[in-house]
PAVOKE-975505 format. One record per residue: residue number from 1; residue in three letters; x, y, z of N, C-alpha, C in turn. Coordinates in steps of 0.1 Angstrom, whole numbers, plus 5000, padded with zeros to 4 digits. Example, Ala and Ser with C-alpha at 12.3 -4.5 7.8 and 13.67 -1.06 7.14 Angstrom:
2
REC resi resn  n.u  n.v  n.w ca.u ca.v ca.w  c.u  c.v  c.w
REC    1  Ala 5132 4943 5078 5123 4955 5078 5132 4967 5078
REC    2  Ser 5128 4978 5071 5137 4989 5071 5129 5000 5079
END
This chain:
310
REC resi resn  n.u  n.v  n.w ca.u ca.v ca.w  c.u  c.v  c.w
REC    1  Met 5008 4988 5000 5000 5000 5000 5009 5013 5000
REC    2  Ala 5020 5012 5008 5029 5024 5008 5035 5027 4995
REC    3  Lys 5038 5016 4987 5044 5018 4974 5034 5024 4965
REC    4  Lys 5021 5020 4966 5011 5025 4957 5009 5040 4959
REC    5  Arg 5010 5044 4972 5009 5058 4975 5021 5066 4969
REC    6  Thr 5032 5060 4970 5044 5066 4965 5043 5068 4950
REC    7  Val 5038 5058 4942 5037 5059 4928 5026 5070 4925
REC    8  Thr 5015 5070 4932 5005 5080 4930 5011 5094 4932
REC    9  Lys 5019 5096 4942 5026 5109 4944 5035 5112 4932
REC   10  Ala 5043 5102 4928 5052 5104 4917 5045 5108 4904
REC   11  Val 5034 5101 4902 5026 5104 4890 5021 5119 4891
REC   12  Lys 5016 5123 4902 5011 5137 4904 5022 5147 4902
REC   13  Ile 5034 5144 4907 5046 5153 4905 5049 5154 4890
REC   14  Gly 5049 5142 4883 5053 5142 4869 5043 5150 4861
REC   15  Arg 5030 5149 4864 5020 5156 4856 5021 5171 4859
REC   16  Ser 5024 5175 4872 5026 5189 4875 5037 5195 4867
REC   17  Met 5048 5187 4866 5060 5192 4859 5056 5193 4844
REC   18  Ala 5048 5184 4839 5044 5184 4825 5036 5197 4822
REC   19  Glu 5027 5201 4831 5019 5213 4830 5028 5225 4830
REC   20  Glu 5038 5226 4839 5047 5237 4839 5055 5238 4826
REC   21  Thr 5059 5226 4821 5066 5226 4808 5058 5231 4797
REC   22  Leu 5045 5226 4796 5036 5230 4786 5033 5245 4786
REC   23  Arg 5033 5251 4798 5031 5266 4798 5043 5273 4792
REC   24  Arg 5055 5268 4795 5066 5274 4789 5067 5272 4774
REC   25  Arg 5063 5260 4770 5063 5257 4755 5053 5265 4748
REC   26  Arg 5041 5268 4754 5031 5276 4747 5036 5290 4745
REC   27  Lys 5043 5295 4755 5049 5309 4754 5060 5309 4742
REC   28  Ala 5068 5298 4742 5078 5297 4732 5072 5296 4718
REC   29  Ala 5061 5288 4717 5055 5286 4704 5049 5299 4699
REC   30  Ala 5043 5307 4708 5038 5320 4703 5049 5329 4698
REC   31  Thr 5060 5329 4705 5072 5337 4700 5076 5332 4686
REC   32  Arg 5077 5319 4685 5081 5313 4672 5071 5316 4661
REC   33  Lys 5059 5316 4664 5048 5319 4654 5050 5334 4649
REC   34  Arg 5052 5343 4659 5054 5357 4655 5066 5359 4646
REC   35  Ala 5077 5351 4650 5089 5352 4642 5087 5347 4628
REC   36  Ile 5080 5336 4626 5078 5331 4613 5069 5340 4605
REC   37  Ala 5059 5346 4611 5049 5355 4604 5056 5368 4599
REC   38  Ser 5066 5372 4607 5073 5384 4603 5085 5382 4593
REC   39  Ser 5088 5370 4591 5099 5367 4582 5096 5370 4567
REC   40  Ala 5105 5376 4560 5102 5380 4546 5109 5370 4537
REC   41  Thr 5115 5360 4542 5123 5350 4534 5117 5336 4533
REC   42  Leu 5105 5335 4538 5099 5322 4537 5097 5317 4523
REC   43  Glu 5100 5305 4520 5097 5299 4507 5084 5291 4508
REC   44  Thr 5076 5293 4498 5063 5286 4498 5064 5273 4490
REC   45  Leu 5074 5272 4482 5076 5259 4474 5091 5257 4473
REC   46  Ser 5095 5245 4476 5109 5241 4475 5111 5236 4461
REC   47  Val 5120 5241 4453 5122 5238 4439 5137 5234 4437
REC   48  Thr 5139 5227 4426 5152 5223 4421 5153 5224 4406
REC   49  Pro 5164 5227 4400 5165 5227 4386 5162 5214 4379
REC   50  Gly 5155 5215 4368 5151 5203 4361 5153 5205 4346
REC   51  Pro 5151 5195 4338 5153 5196 4323 5145 5207 4317
REC   52  Lys 5134 5211 4323 5125 5221 4317 5123 5233 4326
REC   53  Gly 5134 5235 4334 5133 5247 4343 5132 5242 4357
REC   54  Leu 5126 5251 4366 5124 5247 4380 5112 5238 4382
REC   55  Ile 5115 5228 4390 5104 5218 4393 5104 5216 4408
REC   56  Ala 5092 5212 4413 5091 5209 4427 5100 5197 4431
REC   57  Lys 5106 5198 4442 5114 5186 4447 5105 5174 4449
REC   58  Ala 5111 5163 4447 5104 5150 4450 5103 5149 4465
REC   59  Pro 5092 5144 4470 5091 5142 4485 5102 5133 4490
REC   60  Val 5106 5136 4502 5116 5127 4509 5110 5114 4512
REC   61  Pro 5116 5103 4509 5111 5090 4513 5108 5089 4528
REC   62  Ala 5097 5083 4531 5093 5081 4545 5102 5072 4552
REC   63  Ser 5105 5074 4565 5113 5065 4573 5104 5054 4578
REC   64  Val 5110 5045 4585 5102 5034 4591 5093 5040 4602
REC   65  Gly 5097 5051 4608 5089 5058 4618 5098 5067 4626
REC   66  Val 5092 5076 4633 5100 5086 4641 5099 5083 4656
REC   67  Leu 5111 5083 4662 5113 5080 4676 5118 5092 4683
REC   68  Ile 5114 5094 4695 5119 5105 4704 5126 5098 4716
REC   69  Ala 5138 5102 4719 5146 5095 4729 5151 5104 4739
REC   70  Glu 5151 5099 4751 5158 5106 4763 5166 5096 4770
REC   71  Gly 5178 5099 4774 5186 5089 4781 5200 5092 4784
REC   72  Asp 5208 5082 4786 5222 5083 4790 5231 5079 4778
REC   73  Ser 5243 5074 4782 5253 5071 4772 5250 5059 4763
REC   74  Trp 5241 5051 4766 5237 5040 4757 5230 5046 4745
REC   75  Phe 5225 5058 4747 5218 5065 4736 5227 5077 4731
REC   76  Asp 5238 5079 4737 5247 5090 4733 5262 5087 4736
REC   77  Tyr 5267 5078 4727 5280 5073 4729 5288 5076 4716
REC   78  Pro 5301 5079 4718 5309 5082 4706 5310 5070 4696
REC   79  Phe 5308 5073 4684 5310 5064 4672 5298 5055 4671
REC   80  His 5293 5048 4681 5282 5039 4680 5273 5040 4692
REC   81  Asp 5260 5039 4690 5251 5037 4701 5238 5032 4696
REC   82  Val 5228 5030 4705 5215 5024 4700 5208 5033 4690
REC   83  Leu 5208 5046 4693 5200 5055 4684 5207 5056 4670
REC   84  Asn 5220 5056 4669 5226 5057 4656 5223 5044 4648
REC   85  Asp 5224 5033 4655 5221 5020 4648 5206 5019 4644
REC   86  Leu 5197 5025 4652 5183 5024 4648 5181 5033 4635
REC   87  Glu 5188 5043 4634 5187 5052 4622 5194 5045 4610
REC   88  Asp 5206 5041 4612 5215 5036 4601 5211 5022 4596
REC   89  Ser 5207 5014 4606 5205 4999 4602 5190 4996 4601
REC   90  Tyr 5181 5004 4607 5167 5000 4607 5158 5011 4601
REC   91  Gly 5163 5022 4597 5155 5032 4589 5146 5041 4598
REC   92  Phe 5149 5042 4611 5141 5051 4619 5147 5065 4618
REC   93  Asp 5139 5075 4620 5143 5089 4623 5142 5091 4638
REC   94  Val 5153 5096 4644 5153 5097 4658 5156 5112 4662
REC   95  Glu 5147 5117 4671 5149 5130 4677 5154 5127 4691
REC   96  Ser 5165 5132 4695 5171 5128 4708 5175 5140 4717
REC   97  Val 5172 5138 4730 5177 5147 4740 5186 5140 4750
REC   98  Ala 5190 5128 4746 5199 5120 4754 5212 5126 4756
REC   99  His 5219 5124 4767 5232 5130 4770 5240 5121 4779
REC  100  Lys 5252 5118 4775 5260 5109 4783 5262 5115 4797
REC  101  Gly 5262 5106 4807 5264 5110 4820 5251 5114 4828
REC  102  Asp 5240 5115 4821 5227 5119 4828 5222 5108 4836
REC  103  Thr 5217 5112 4848 5210 5102 4857 5195 5103 4855
REC  104  Val 5188 5093 4860 5174 5093 4859 5168 5104 4867
REC  105  Glu 5174 5107 4878 5170 5118 4886 5171 5131 4879
REC  106  Asp 5182 5133 4871 5183 5145 4862 5171 5146 4853
REC  107  Met 5168 5135 4847 5157 5135 4837 5144 5137 4843
REC  108  Ala 5142 5132 4855 5129 5133 4862 5127 5147 4868
REC  109  Tyr 5137 5153 4874 5135 5165 4882 5141 5178 4877
REC  110  Ala 5150 5177 4866 5156 5189 4861 5146 5194 4850
REC  111  Gly 5139 5205 4852 5129 5209 4843 5133 5212 4829
REC  112  Gly 5146 5217 4828 5151 5220 4815 5151 5208 4805
REC  113  Gln 5153 5196 4810 5154 5185 4802 5140 5181 4797
REC  114  Leu 5130 5183 4805 5116 5181 4800 5112 5191 4790
REC  115  Asp 5116 5203 4791 5114 5214 4781 5120 5210 4768
REC  116  Glu 5132 5204 4768 5138 5200 4756 5131 5189 4749
REC  117  Phe 5126 5180 4758 5118 5168 4752 5106 5174 4746
REC  118  Ala 5099 5183 4752 5086 5188 4746 5089 5195 4733
REC  119  Arg 5101 5202 4732 5105 5209 4720 5107 5199 4709
REC  120  Arg 5112 5187 4712 5114 5177 4702 5100 5171 4697
REC  121  Val 5091 5170 4706 5077 5166 4702 5071 5176 4692
REC  122  Glu 5073 5189 4695 5067 5199 4687 5074 5198 4673
REC  123  Lys 5087 5196 4673 5094 5195 4660 5089 5184 4651
REC  124  Val 5087 5172 4658 5081 5161 4650 5067 5164 4645
REC  125  Leu 5059 5169 4653 5045 5172 4649 5044 5182 4638
REC  126  Arg 5054 5191 4637 5054 5201 4626 5057 5194 4612
REC  127  Thr 5062 5182 4613 5064 5175 4600 5052 5167 4596
REC  128  Gly 5041 5168 4604 5029 5161 4600 5028 5147 4604
REC  129  Val 5037 5142 4612 5037 5128 4617 5037 5127 4632
REC  130  Lys 5033 5116 4637 5033 5113 4651 5044 5104 4654
REC  131  Pro 5051 5106 4666 5062 5097 4670 5056 5082 4671
REC  132  Arg 5064 5073 4667 5060 5059 4668 5062 5054 4682
REC  133  Ala 5072 5059 4689 5075 5055 4702 5084 5065 4709
REC  134  Ile 5084 5064 4722 5094 5071 4730 5104 5061 4736
REC  135  Leu 5117 5064 4735 5127 5055 4741 5133 5062 4753
REC  136  Leu 5134 5055 4764 5140 5061 4777 5150 5051 4782
REC  137  Ser 5162 5057 4784 5174 5049 4789 5180 5056 4801
REC  138  Gly 5182 5049 4812 5188 5055 4823 5189 5046 4835
REC  139  Gly 5198 5050 4844 5200 5042 4857 5214 5039 4860
REC  140  Gly 5222 5037 4850 5236 5033 4852 5244 5044 4859
REC  141  Asn 5241 5056 4856 5249 5067 4862 5244 5070 4876
REC  142  Asp 5232 5065 4880 5227 5067 4893 5234 5058 4903
REC  143  Val 5240 5047 4898 5246 5038 4908 5261 5035 4905
REC  144  Ala 5266 5038 4893 5280 5035 4890 5288 5048 4892
REC  145  Gly 5301 5046 4892 5310 5057 4894 5313 5060 4908
REC  146  Glu 5314 5072 4912 5318 5075 4926 5308 5070 4936
REC  147  Glu 5295 5068 4932 5285 5064 4941 5285 5049 4943
REC  148  Phe 5292 5041 4935 5291 5027 4935 5296 5020 4948
REC  149  Ala 5307 5025 4954 5312 5019 4966 5302 5018 4978
REC  150  Ile 5294 5028 4978 5284 5029 4990 5274 5018 4989
REC  151  Leu 5273 5011 4978 5264 5000 4977 5269 4987 4983
REC  152  Leu 5283 4987 4986 5290 4975 4990 5293 4975 5005
REC  153  Asn 5291 4965 5012 5298 4963 5025 5312 4958 5023
REC  154  His 5321 4960 5032 5335 4956 5030 5336 4941 5029
REC  155  Ala 5345 4937 5020 5346 4922 5018 5351 4915 5030
REC  156  Thr 5358 4921 5039 5364 4914 5051 5355 4916 5063
REC  157  Ser 5343 4923 5061 5334 4924 5073 5325 4912 5074
REC  158  Gly 5318 4912 5085 5309 4901 5087 5296 4901 5079
REC  159  Ile 5294 4912 5072 5282 4914 5063 5286 4917 5049
REC  160  Ala 5297 4910 5044 5302 4912 5031 5291 4910 5020
REC  161  Gly 5292 4918 5009 5282 4917 4999 5276 4931 4997
REC  162  Leu 5265 4931 4990 5257 4943 4988 5251 4947 5001
REC  163  Asn 5251 4961 5003 5244 4966 5015 5229 4967 5012
REC  164  Glu 5221 4958 5017 5207 4956 5013 5199 4969 5015
REC  165  Ser 5201 4976 5027 5193 4988 5029 5196 4999 5020
REC  166  Ile 5209 5000 5016 5213 5011 5006 5208 5007 4992
REC  167  Val 5210 4995 4988 5205 4990 4975 5190 4992 4974
REC  168  Thr 5183 4989 4985 5168 4991 4985 5165 5006 4983
REC  169  Gly 5172 5014 4991 5169 5028 4990 5172 5034 4977
REC  170  Val 5183 5030 4971 5187 5036 4958 5179 5031 4946
REC  171  Ile 5178 5018 4945 5171 5012 4934 5156 5011 4935
REC  172  Asp 5152 5005 4946 5138 5002 4948 5129 5014 4953
REC  173  Glu 5136 5024 4958 5129 5036 4962 5132 5048 4953
REC  174  Arg 5145 5053 4953 5149 5065 4946 5147 5063 4931
REC  175  Leu 5153 5053 4925 5152 5051 4911 5138 5048 4907
REC  176  His 5131 5040 4915 5117 5036 4912 5109 5048 4911
REC  177  Asp 5110 5057 4920 5102 5069 4920 5106 5079 4909
REC  178  Ala 5119 5080 4906 5123 5088 4895 5118 5084 4882
REC  179  Tyr 5118 5070 4880 5112 5065 4868 5097 5068 4867
REC  180  Ala 5090 5065 4878 5076 5068 4878 5073 5083 4875
REC  181  Thr 5081 5092 4880 5079 5106 4877 5082 5110 4863
REC  182  Ile 5093 5105 4857 5096 5109 4843 5086 5102 4834
REC  183  Leu 5082 5090 4836 5072 5083 4828 5059 5091 4828
REC  184  Ser 5055 5095 4840 5043 5103 4841 5043 5116 4834
REC  185  Ala 5055 5123 4835 5056 5136 4828 5056 5134 4813
REC  186  Ile 5063 5124 4808 5064 5122 4793 5050 5118 4788
REC  187  Thr 5043 5110 4796 5029 5105 4792 5020 5117 4791
REC  188  Ala 5021 5126 4802 5012 5138 4802 5015 5147 4790
REC  189  Leu 5028 5149 4787 5031 5158 4776 5026 5152 4763
REC  190  Cys 5027 5139 4761 5022 5133 4748 5007 5135 4748
REC  191  Glu 5000 5132 4759 4986 5133 4759 4981 5148 4755
REC  192  Arg 4988 5157 4760 4985 5171 4758 4989 5176 4744
REC  193  Gln 5001 5172 4740 5007 5178 4727 5002 5170 4715
REC  194  Ile 5001 5156 4717 4997 5148 4705 4983 5144 4706
REC  195  Gly 4977 5144 4718 4963 5140 4719 4961 5126 4722
REC  196  Glu 4971 5118 4725 4970 5104 4728 4983 5099 4735
REC  197  Thr 4982 5088 4741 4995 5082 4747 5003 5076 4736
REC  198  Val 5016 5076 4738 5025 5070 4728 5033 5059 4735
REC  199  Pro 5035 5048 4729 5043 5037 4735 5056 5042 4740
REC  200  Ile 5060 5038 4752 5073 5042 4758 5080 5029 4761
REC  201  Ile 5093 5028 4757 5101 5017 4759 5112 5020 4769
REC  202  Ile 5113 5013 4780 5124 5014 4789 5132 5001 4789
REC  203  His 5144 5002 4793 5153 4990 4792 5162 4988 4804
REC  204  Gly 5165 4976 4808 5175 4973 4817 5189 4972 4810
REC  205  Tyr 5199 4969 4818 5212 4967 4812 5216 4952 4813
REC  206  Asp 5226 4949 4805 5231 4935 4806 5242 4935 4817
REC  207  Tyr 5248 4923 4819 5257 4921 4830 5271 4926 4826
REC  208  Pro 5276 4937 4831 5290 4942 4827 5300 4934 4835
REC  209  Val 5313 4936 4830 5324 4929 4836 5333 4940 4843
REC  210  Pro 5334 4940 4856 5341 4950 4863 5356 4948 4863
REC  211  Asp 5362 4950 4851 5376 4947 4849 5385 4959 4850
REC  212  Gly 5379 4971 4853 5387 4983 4854 5390 4990 4841
REC  213  Arg 5383 4986 4830 5385 4993 4817 5376 5005 4816
REC  214  Gly 5381 5017 4813 5374 5029 4810 5373 5032 4795
REC  215  Phe 5367 5043 4792 5366 5047 4778 5380 5050 4772
REC  216  Leu 5384 5043 4762 5396 5045 4755 5408 5046 4765
REC  217  Gly 5408 5037 4774 5419 5037 4784 5417 5046 4796
REC  218  Gly 5406 5052 4797 5403 5061 4809 5404 5075 4807
REC  219  Trp 5401 5080 4795 5401 5095 4792 5389 5098 4783
REC  220  Gly 5387 5111 4780 5377 5115 4771 5364 5119 4778
REC  221  Pro 5353 5119 4771 5340 5125 4776 5334 5117 4788
REC  222  Leu 5337 5104 4789 5332 5096 4800 5343 5086 4804
REC  223  Pro 5353 5090 4811 5365 5082 4812 5364 5069 4819
REC  224  Gly 5357 5068 4831 5357 5055 4838 5370 5052 4844
REC  225  Pro 5373 5040 4849 5363 5030 4851 5352 5034 4862
REC  226  Trp 5341 5026 4862 5330 5030 4870 5327 5020 4881
REC  227  Leu 5332 5008 4881 5329 4997 4890 5342 4992 4898
REC  228  Glu 5353 4990 4891 5365 4984 4897 5370 4992 4909
REC  229  Pro 5370 5006 4908 5375 5013 4919 5367 5011 4932
REC  230  Gly 5354 5010 4931 5346 5007 4942 5348 4994 4948
REC  231  Phe 5349 4984 4939 5352 4970 4944 5366 4970 4951
REC  232  Arg 5376 4976 4945 5389 4976 4951 5389 4983 4965
REC  233  Arg 5382 4994 4965 5381 5002 4978 5375 4994 4989
REC  234  Lys 5365 4985 4986 5358 4977 4996 5364 4963 4997
REC  235  Gly 5376 4960 4991 5383 4948 4994 5380 4936 4985
REC  236  Tyr 5373 4939 4974 5369 4927 4965 5379 4927 4953
REC  237  Gly 5389 4917 4955 5399 4916 4945 5396 4905 4934
REC  238  Ala 5389 4895 4939 5386 4883 4930 5375 4887 4920
REC  239  Met 5378 4884 4907 5368 4888 4897 5355 4880 4899
REC  240  Ala 5356 4868 4903 5344 4859 4905 5334 4866 4915
REC  241  Ser 5339 4871 4926 5331 4878 4936 5325 4891 4930
REC  242  Arg 5333 4898 4923 5328 4911 4917 5317 4908 4907
REC  243  Arg 5319 4898 4899 5309 4895 4888 5296 4890 4895
REC  244  Ser 5297 4882 4905 5285 4877 4912 5277 4889 4918
REC  245  Leu 5283 4898 4924 5276 4910 4929 5270 4919 4918
REC  246  Val 5277 4920 4907 5272 4928 4896 5259 4921 4891
REC  247  Val 5259 4908 4889 5247 4901 4885 5235 4904 4894
REC  248  Thr 5238 4903 4907 5227 4905 4916 5222 4919 4915
REC  249  Leu 5231 4929 4914 5227 4943 4913 5219 4946 4900
REC  250  Ile 5223 4940 4889 5217 4942 4876 5203 4936 4876
REC  251  Asp 5202 4924 4882 5189 4917 4884 5179 4926 4892
REC  252  Arg 5184 4932 4903 5176 4941 4911 5171 4953 4903
REC  253  Phe 5180 4958 4895 5176 4970 4887 5165 4966 4876
REC  254  Asn 5167 4955 4870 5157 4950 4860 5144 4947 4866
REC  255  Ala 5144 4941 4878 5132 4938 4885 5124 4951 4889
REC  256  Met 5131 4961 4893 5125 4974 4896 5118 4979 4883
REC  257  Leu 5125 4979 4872 5119 4984 4859 5106 4976 4856
REC  258  Gln 5106 4963 4858 5095 4955 4855 5083 4960 4864
REC  259  Arg 5086 4963 4876 5075 4967 4885 5070 4980 4881
REC  260  Val 5078 4990 4877 5074 5003 4873 5065 5001 4861
REC  261  Ala 5069 4994 4851 5061 4992 4839 5048 4985 4842
REC  262  Gly 5047 4978 4853 5035 4971 4856 5024 4979 4864
REC  263  His 5028 4991 4867 5018 5000 4875 5007 5004 4865
REC  264  Ala 4995 5005 4870 4983 5008 4862 4985 5020 4853
REC  265  Pro 4991 5032 4858 4991 5043 4849 5000 5041 4837
REC  266  Phe 5008 5030 4837 5018 5029 4826 5015 5016 4818
REC  267  Ser 5003 5014 4814 5000 5003 4806 5006 5004 4792
REC  268  His 5010 5016 4788 5016 5018 4775 5031 5017 4775
REC  269  Val 5037 5014 4787 5051 5013 4788 5056 4999 4787
REC  270  Arg 5066 4997 4778 5071 4983 4776 5085 4983 4782
REC  271  Tyr 5088 4972 4789 5101 4970 4795 5108 4960 4786
REC  272  Leu 5121 4963 4782 5129 4955 4774 5141 4949 4782
REC  273  Asp 5141 4936 4782 5151 4929 4790 5163 4926 4781
REC  274  Leu 5175 4932 4784 5187 4930 4776 5197 4921 4782
REC  275  Arg 5193 4914 4793 5203 4905 4799 5206 4893 4790
REC  276  Lys 5219 4889 4790 5224 4878 4782 5224 4882 4767
REC  277  Thr 5223 4894 4764 5225 4899 4750 5240 4899 4746
REC  278  Leu 5248 4904 4755 5262 4905 4753 5270 4894 4760
REC  279  Ser 5279 4888 4754 5286 4877 4760 5295 4881 4772
REC  280  Gly 5295 4873 4782 5303 4876 4794 5314 4865 4795
REC  281  Gly 5316 4857 4784 5326 4846 4785 5340 4851 4782
REC  282  Pro 5348 4842 4778 5362 4846 4775 5364 4856 4765
REC  283  Asn 5354 4857 4756 5355 4867 4745 5347 4880 4748
REC  284  Tyr 5345 4882 4761 5336 4894 4764 5341 4907 4759
REC  285  Lys 5354 4909 4757 5359 4922 4752 5354 4924 4737
REC  286  Asp 5350 4914 4730 5344 4916 4717 5331 4923 4718
REC  287  Trp 5324 4922 4730 5311 4927 4732 5310 4939 4741
REC  288  Trp 5320 4940 4750 5320 4951 4760 5333 4959 4757
REC  289  Ala 5331 4972 4753 5342 4981 4751 5349 4985 4764
REC  290  Asn 5341 4985 4775 5346 4989 4788 5336 4984 4798
REC  291  Glu 5337 4989 4810 5329 4983 4821 5314 4986 4819
REC  292  Leu 5310 4996 4812 5296 5000 4811 5290 5000 4797
REC  293  His 5299 5000 4787 5294 5002 4773 5297 4991 4763
REC  294  Pro 5288 4988 4755 5291 4977 4745 5301 4982 4734
REC  295  Thr 5307 4973 4727 5315 4976 4715 5304 4979 4704
REC  296  Ala 5310 4982 4692 5301 4984 4680 5293 4971 4678
REC  297  Lys 5299 4960 4679 5292 4947 4677 5282 4945 4688
REC  298  Gly 5285 4949 4700 5276 4948 4711 5264 4957 4709
REC  299  Phe 5266 4969 4705 5255 4978 4703 5246 4973 4692
REC  300  Glu 5252 4967 4682 5243 4961 4671 5234 4950 4677
REC  301  Ala 5239 4942 4686 5231 4932 4692 5220 4938 4701
REC  302  Val 5223 4948 4708 5213 4955 4717 5203 4961 4708
REC  303  Thr 5207 4968 4698 5198 4975 4689 5188 4966 4682
REC  304  Ala 5193 4954 4679 5184 4944 4672 5172 4941 4681
REC  305  Lys 5174 4941 4694 5163 4938 4703 5153 4950 4704
REC  306  Phe 5159 4962 4704 5150 4974 4703 5142 4974 4690
REC  307  Ala 5148 4971 4679 5141 4970 4666 5130 4960 4667
REC  308  Ala 5132 4949 4673 5122 4938 4674 5110 4942 4682
REC  309  Ile 5112 4949 4693 5101 4954 4701 5093 4965 4695
REC  310  Leu 5101 4973 4686 5094 4984 4679 5086 4980 4668
END
């Protein structure tokens, strides 16, 4: 019963944030309309040279569908990511506000991000089409990195392993409510801007290997490593112990997402299970570029599952 009340409150907060965003977007839309009306350079017909003079351009071929995405580095990764593969390999058009390093709490409670999402919806609607789906990715940055060690009890203590109370607080409460809030806000925006709900796809992560590898050796826009330092700090040197704890943590995260998608207000939300998509065997480096991100081959495998559910 307590969890139901929490979800109800999160949904209320999300809808309130959506209303505030819509008020700002209405003001922005009015400004845009005035700017367009006052422009003296608008073209009424797009033309191109032809054998008999100027002719109208041929219509651009339709894509498989338009997607709007918000998320973290799985949607915004150098060279390869899920969104790039959906466009290049599967023919979707993607409007994205995803940004590497973003947390789910950033997405849920930082109003500017919701404004940017609403702007993307407006942009898609101006083309005369409706988005086929909304993609939402997040959670890794809420637990990995500097925050990761706090999830672990020390290996030499009498309570070695995951700290149950902290994992519950972070994943089953904090992330659960952040997801419920952002899903509620996105749903309300779509209902108001598009006039109907749009399918939303959320996903869990596969089981990473905490081997201490960061992005390109530990430098750049998202250096890492994100897991090994926490394990080392808490006395976990054996890879077998580290991997066992990672499996448990990823399973908890996926279970939380399944619960969120199962709440009554979110019947249009689909949860995508990506576990066991990427190999964790001896050849795991062919699939994992570092502790948190797939290789190009890995992203292709992950994207295939997105394409299948879409």
